C-alpha positions, 0 to 999 in steps of 0.5 A, spaced: 500 500 500 502 507 498 502 513 502 499 519 500 499 526 503 493 531 503 493 538 505 488 539 511 488 545 517 491 544 523 485 542 527 483 536 522 491 534 523 490 533 530 483 530 530 486 525 525 492 523 529 488 523 536 483 518 532 483 511 534 487 506 529 480 503 527 477 510 525 484 512 521 483 505 517 476 507 516 477 514 513 483 510 509 478 506 506 473 511 504 478 515 500 480 508 497 473 507 495 472 514 492 478 514 487 477 506 486 470 508 483 472 514 479 468 518 484 473 524 483 470 526 476 463 527 480 460 533 484 460 532 491 452 532 491 452 526 485 457 522 490 452 523 496 446 521 492 449 515 490 452 513 497 445 514 499 441 510 494 446 504 495 445 504 502 437 505 501 438 499 496 442 495 501 436 496 507 439 502 510 434 506 514 434 512 518 433 508 524 439 504 523 443 509 521 442 513 527 443 506 531 450 505 528 452 513 529 450 512 536 454 506 537 460 509 534 459 515 539 460 510 544 466 507 543 
């Protein structure tokens, strides 16, 4: 696996460094998916719509999402 560098402000850098290894790995996975699926050629709105549509197709409901987010905040 390769390492890339991106520019972020100091607050983002500190937050990333303070995040758990699991969270850092999840963010890495999101970035990989973004570029693997050629999403960088689309607008943010298009990407968000696609993600929402895929999640809905796979059975994600607002209630399940809230539960997942609450569980993640408990860690």
